[in-house]
C-alpha positions as CSV (number, residue, x, y, z in Angstrom):
1,M,14.8,21.8,-48.2
2,K,14.7,18.2,-47.0
3,T,16.6,17.0,-43.9
4,K,17.1,13.5,-42.6
5,Q,18.8,12.6,-39.4
6,S,20.5,9.3,-40.1
7,S,22.1,8.9,-36.7
8,V,22.4,10.8,-33.4
9,K,25.7,12.3,-34.7
10,I,25.1,12.8,-38.4
11,L,22.5,15.1,-40.1
12,D,21.9,14.8,-43.8
13,V,20.8,18.1,-45.5
14,S,19.7,18.7,-49.0
15,L,20.7,22.2,-50.0
16,T,18.4,23.7,-52.6
17,N,17.8,27.2,-51.2
18,N,20.2,29.4,-49.2
19,D,17.5,31.2,-47.4
20,E,15.8,28.0,-46.2
21,F,19.1,26.6,-45.2
22,V,20.1,29.6,-43.1
23,T,16.6,29.9,-41.5
24,F,16.7,26.3,-40.5
25,F,20.1,26.5,-38.8
26,D,19.4,29.9,-37.2
27,R,16.7,28.1,-35.3
28,N,18.4,24.8,-34.7
29,Y,22.2,25.2,-34.9
30,I,22.6,24.7,-31.1
31,I,21.1,21.2,-31.4
32,F,23.5,20.2,-34.1
33,Q,26.7,21.7,-32.7
34,N,28.1,18.2,-31.9
35,H,26.8,16.7,-35.2
36,L,28.5,16.2,-38.5
37,I,26.4,17.9,-41.1
38,V,26.5,16.2,-44.5
39,I,25.3,18.6,-47.3
40,H,24.0,17.1,-50.5
41,G,23.9,19.5,-53.5
42,E,25.9,22.4,-54.7
43,T,27.3,24.5,-51.8
44,N,28.8,28.0,-52.1
45,E,31.0,30.4,-50.2
46,F,28.1,32.0,-48.5
47,I,26.9,28.7,-47.0
48,E,30.4,27.6,-46.1
49,K,31.2,30.9,-44.3
50,Y,27.8,30.7,-42.5
51,L,28.6,27.2,-41.2
52,H,32.1,28.3,-40.1
53,D,30.7,31.3,-38.3
54,K,28.3,29.0,-36.4
55,N,31.1,26.5,-35.6
56,L,29.3,23.7,-37.3
57,N,31.2,20.7,-38.7
58,F,30.1,19.8,-42.3
59,M,31.0,17.8,-45.3
60,V,29.7,18.0,-48.8
61,N,28.3,15.1,-50.9
62,V,29.6,12.3,-48.8
63,A,27.7,9.0,-48.7
64,F,27.9,6.9,-45.6
65,K,27.3,3.2,-45.6
66,K,24.2,2.2,-43.7
67,A,24.9,0.0,-40.7
68,K,24.0,-3.6,-41.0
69,P,20.9,-4.5,-39.1
70,V,21.6,-6.3,-35.8
71,K,20.7,-9.9,-35.9
72,E,17.9,-10.8,-33.6
73,I,19.0,-13.0,-30.8
74,P,16.5,-15.9,-30.4
75,E,14.9,-16.1,-27.0
76,P,16.3,-18.8,-24.8
77,V,14.2,-21.9,-24.5
78,I,13.3,-22.6,-20.9
79,E,12.6,-26.2,-20.3
80,T,9.9,-27.0,-17.8
81,P,11.1,-29.4,-15.2
82,K,9.3,-32.7,-15.1
83,E,6.7,-33.0,-12.4
84,T,7.7,-35.1,-9.5
85,P,5.1,-37.3,-8.0
86,K,3.3,-35.4,-5.3
87,K,3.6,-36.7,-1.7
88,E,0.5,-37.1,0.3
89,E,-0.3,-33.7,1.6
90,I,-0.9,-33.2,5.3
91,P,-3.5,-30.5,6.1
92,V,-2.0,-27.7,8.1
93,L,-4.2,-25.9,10.5
94,V,-3.5,-22.1,10.2
95,P,-4.5,-20.2,13.4
96,K,-7.0,-17.5,12.9
97,A,-5.7,-13.9,12.6
98,K,-5.8,-11.8,15.8
99,T,-9.1,-9.9,16.0
100,T,-9.0,-6.2,15.8
101,L,-10.2,-3.8,18.4
102,K,-13.6,-2.2,17.9
103,V,-14.3,1.1,19.8
104,L,-17.9,2.1,20.5
105,D,-19.1,5.2,22.3
106,K,-22.8,4.5,22.6
107,L,-25.3,3.7,25.3
108,I,-26.5,0.1,25.3
109,R,-30.2,0.5,26.1
110,S,-32.7,-2.0,27.4
111,G,-33.7,-4.4,24.7
112,Q,-30.6,-3.8,22.6
113,E,-28.2,-6.7,22.0
114,L,-24.6,-6.5,20.5
115,N,-22.9,-9.5,18.9
116,I,-19.2,-8.9,18.6
117,E,-16.5,-11.2,17.1
118,S,-13.5,-8.9,17.8
119,D,-12.2,-7.1,20.9
120,L,-14.4,-4.3,22.1
121,L,-13.7,-1.0,24.0
122,L,-17.1,0.4,25.1
123,L,-16.9,4.0,26.2
124,N,-20.4,4.1,27.7
125,R,-22.7,2.1,30.0
126,V,-24.9,-1.0,29.6
127,N,-28.4,-0.4,30.9
128,S,-30.5,-3.0,32.6
129,G,-32.0,-5.2,29.8
130,G,-29.1,-4.5,27.4
131,K,-26.9,-7.4,26.3
132,I,-23.4,-7.9,24.9
133,N,-22.3,-11.2,23.4
134,I,-18.5,-11.1,22.6
135,E,-15.9,-13.6,21.5
136,G,-12.9,-11.3,22.1
137,N,-11.7,-9.2,25.0
138,L,-14.0,-6.6,26.5
139,I,-13.3,-3.3,28.3
140,I,-16.2,-1.2,29.5
141,T,-15.5,2.2,31.1
142,E,-18.9,2.9,32.6
143,I,-21.2,0.9,34.9
144,V,-22.8,-2.4,33.6
145,E,-26.4,-3.1,34.7
146,G,-27.3,-5.5,31.8
147,S,-26.0,-8.9,30.6
148,I,-22.5,-9.8,29.4
149,R,-21.5,-13.0,27.7
150,C,-17.7,-13.0,27.1
151,N,-15.4,-15.7,25.7
152,G,-12.2,-13.6,25.4
153,D,-9.0,-13.8,27.4
154,F,-10.1,-11.1,29.8
155,M,-12.7,-8.5,30.7
156,M,-12.4,-5.2,32.5
157,L,-15.7,-3.8,33.8
158,R,-17.6,-2.4,36.7
159,S,-21.0,-3.9,37.3
160,S,-23.9,-3.3,39.6
161,Q,-26.0,-5.9,41.5
162,K,-28.5,-5.8,38.6
163,A,-25.9,-7.1,36.1
164,N,-25.6,-10.7,34.8
165,I,-22.0,-11.4,33.9
166,V,-21.0,-14.8,32.3
167,F,-17.4,-15.4,31.4
168,H,-16.6,-18.6,29.4
169,G,-19.9,-20.0,30.4
170,V,-19.5,-19.4,34.1
171,E,-21.6,-16.8,35.9
172,V,-19.5,-14.3,37.9
173,D,-20.8,-13.5,41.3
174,N,-21.5,-9.7,41.5
175,T,-20.4,-9.6,45.1
176,Y,-16.8,-10.1,43.9
177,L,-17.0,-7.1,41.5
178,N,-18.1,-4.7,44.3
179,E,-19.2,-2.0,41.8
180,R,-15.6,-1.1,41.0
181,L,-13.4,-1.7,38.0
182,N,-12.1,-5.2,38.0
183,R,-10.1,-7.4,35.6
184,V,-11.7,-10.8,35.0
185,E,-9.5,-13.3,33.2
186,L,-9.0,-17.0,32.7
187,K,-5.7,-18.5,34.2
188,N,-5.0,-22.2,34.3
189,N,-8.7,-22.9,33.6
190,E,-9.7,-20.8,36.6
191,I,-11.5,-17.5,36.6
192,T,-9.6,-14.8,38.5
193,I,-10.9,-11.4,39.5
194,T,-8.4,-8.6,40.2
195,P,-9.4,-5.2,41.3
196,V,-7.9,-2.3,39.3
197,L,-6.8,-0.3,42.3
198,K,-5.4,2.8,40.6
199,E,-7.8,5.2,39.1
200,T,-7.9,4.6,35.3
201,N,-7.9,7.7,33.0
202,W,-9.8,6.8,29.9
203,G,-9.2,10.2,28.2
């Protein structure tokens, strides 16, 4: 038995063997309940009764005209606009993106040197002989005994008399830091030092 589905609503069936026909529709009649079944060949009372019992719509030896192919619609032609003469371009200076914060929890030992382009939060101390060069902002939670070179907007640190602190090329007098946490910042081209009076919880 050959079958050919000519559309979503019509199923062509060539009837040559009753058993094949019944077996096919026993398995698939639910799929074709809303189809028109067109039977080609000699039908009989057995097949017609079977189709009626299954509530299947059918016709016998009917030929349907094939639908005409749909004409292809040509793609629209998109005209490229004529190029206008370019004006003299003025270079635009784009500011650098804000640096990201780097967090380190390591002891800066004597002889070690860190070069940092971003902001830095250091959760440890800087021993005598250790050095940090940084372009961003700097926060150090433990005592600083080594060298600091900072060009950021501010520093927060606690240094000892051994430390060498340079902010924007100016050496900061350790007597102003008093071995307590201070905020060092640049305001109106002047370096200001502000003690952080409240105890800071770094946890």
